[in-house]
N, C-alpha and C positions, 0 to 999 in steps of 0.2 A: 327619841333624838339624843344622842350623846352630847356632852358638853362640847367636843370637839367640833362636830357638826353644826351645833348652834352657834359656836364662835365664827365658824367660816360663813355661815349664813350671814351673820349681824355684820361682820368685816365687809360683806358684799352688797348689803342691801340697806342698812342704816347706820352709816357713818354720821358721825355729829358735825364733821367738818370744821369750820374755823370757831364754832362755839366752843370747841374744846382746846381751841389754842388760847383764847382769851386769858383764863386763869393765869397763863404761865408768861404772858407779855409784860415786859419791864413797864413800869409806869410812864405813861404818855405814848406808848408805842401802838401804832395801829395794825389791824389785822393785815395778812400778807397780800390779799386782793387788793386792798386800799393803796398800800405802800408800792406795790408792783406796777401801778399805772405810771409811776414817774421814773421807772426804771429804764435804763438805756443799754440795750443789747446785755442783759443778763446772762451769766455763765451758767448754763445747764448742768446739773448733777444729779446724782441718784444715790441713795442709801439703802443698804438692807436691814432689815430687823429680822434678825434669826432668832428663831423661838422653838422651845420644845413645850409641849402641852403634858404636864405631869399627871400621873393618877389622881393626886389630890384635886385635881381642877385648878392648880395654879399653873403659872406660865413663867418659864426661864427664858432669859432673854440676853443676848450678848451685847455689851458695851465695849467701847475701845478707849484707851487713853491716848490721846495723840501726842507724838514724840514734840519735845521743845524746839522750835524754829523761829525764825524770823517771820511773822506772820500773824494775821488776825485770830487764828483757831487754835494757837498753839499751845499744847498741852490740855485741852479741852476734853472732857467725856462727850463720846459722840457714837455714831454708828458705824460701821464699815462701809465706806462708800467714796465717792470723788467725783470729777468733772468727765463729761463724756468724752470719748477719744473717737477719731475718724474710723477706726474698725469695728466699732459696737454696731451691733445689729439693731438694738434698741435700748430704752434706758433701762429695762430689767437686765439686760446682759451687761450694761455698766455697773449696776449694782453689784451683780454677781461676780464679773471680773475684778472689781476692786475688793471684794470679800476675798477672793482666792490670792489676790496681792498682798493683802493686809494681815489677814488671820489664817490664811491657808484653807478656807473652805472652797472646795473645788465647784467650778461653775455647774456642774451636774448634780450636785448634792442638794438635797432639800426638795421641797415642793412649793412654788409659788401659789400662795392661796389668795391673794388680795392687795390693794393699795391703799395708801393714805393721802390725806390732803397735801399737796404740795406747800412747802414752805418758803418764803422769799427772805433773804438775809442782806438787809442793805448795806451793812458795813462792809459785806465783800461782794456784792452784787451776785450772788448764787441764787439759783431758783433750785430747790432741792425736792426731788421726787422719791418719796418712801414706799418700799415694797416689802411685804411681809412673807417670809419663808420658813415653811415648816420643816423640822425636822423629828425624825422619831426619836434619836439621840444626837447630841452633838459630836461632829467629829473632833478628832485631835486637832487642837488649834495650833498655829505656829506664826509669831509676829514678825512682821517685816520692821526690823528696827530703826530704819531710816525714817518710817512713818508712824510706828505705833509703838509706845513705850509699855503696855501691858494691856491686858483684856479683862473684862470684868464679867461673871455670869450673874444676874440679879433676878428676883424674885417680882413678876408683874403685880402680885397680889399685894405684895409690900407698898409699891407705888400707888395702888388704888385704895389705901387705908385715909380715914378721914384727915388725919393729922400729918400725911406725907408732904405735903407742900410747905417750904420753909422761905423765908426771906433774908437775902443780904444786901448791903448797900455798896454799889459798884461804881467805878469810873467807867462808865460806857456811853456819856453823852459828850456832846462837844465843849471844849475846854475842860476835860477831865471832870466835868460836874458829876455827882455822885447821884445816882438811881436806885429807887427800890426794886429789887430783882427776883423773882420768885425762881424756886428750883427745887429739885430733889437731892437729897445724899444717898448715893449708892456706895455702901460700906463707908468710907470716909472720903469719899471723893464727891465734888459737887457737880451736879448736871442742872444747866440752865440752858438759855437760849434756844435755837432751832430744834435742837434735840429734845429739849423739854417738850416743846410745843408737840412735836411728833409722838412721842410717849404718850403725853397726856391725850391723845386722841385715841391711842391703842388701849389705854386705862379706860376710858370711857366705853369702847366696844366690850372691854372685859366686864365692867360693873353691869352692862345692860344684860350679859348673859348669865352672871353670878348670882344676881340677886334673886 
C-alpha cells in the first residue's frame, strides 16, 4: 500500500477526534462537544483543507490569511471556508464554493478524501466542519482581496515535529484577561484557535502513517 493509500485509509477509519484538539486548546477551554451543549442556534460553516501529497511523503497544505475587518476572526490564519448559504447542496459544497470565492480553486477541482472532527467556536458561535480535498498539484491561486490578504502553502511534516507547538499569552478571556494559548508558526504567521485544532487532527493522522 502506498503512503497516499495509507493516509486516506487512516483518515477514514482511525480519526483521533477531539483527543487531537486538546493540545491546542487555550488554558481552561473545554472540547467542542462539551461547549456546544450550551450553544444557541450555532451558525453552521465548512472549511476545506486543500492538500498535495508530495513524492517525499510530506504533505503541502493551503492556509489563508484573512483580511483585516471589524470582527472576531480578523487577520487570522485559517482555511478557505465560510458559512452555509441557501443554495449550497451540502457542507462539502459550502467548503468548495468558499474555496472558489476566496482563493480561486474551482468547485470541481481536487478529490474529496475525508472529513475531520467538527470544531465549535464559542466566541463567534460557529460550528465548523472540515473537509480534506486532495490535488495532484495545486491550481493557480487567486485571492479575493475583500476576504483574504494572502495565502500560504505550508508543510504538514513541519507541523508534526515534536517542537512545533509554541505558546503565547493572548487576551482572549472575559475582561481581556490573558490566557496561555498554544499554536503553530506558519512561516512568520501565528496559527491558533479553531484552525490549530483542525490541523492538529490532520497532523495526528499524518503521524500514524509516517511512523
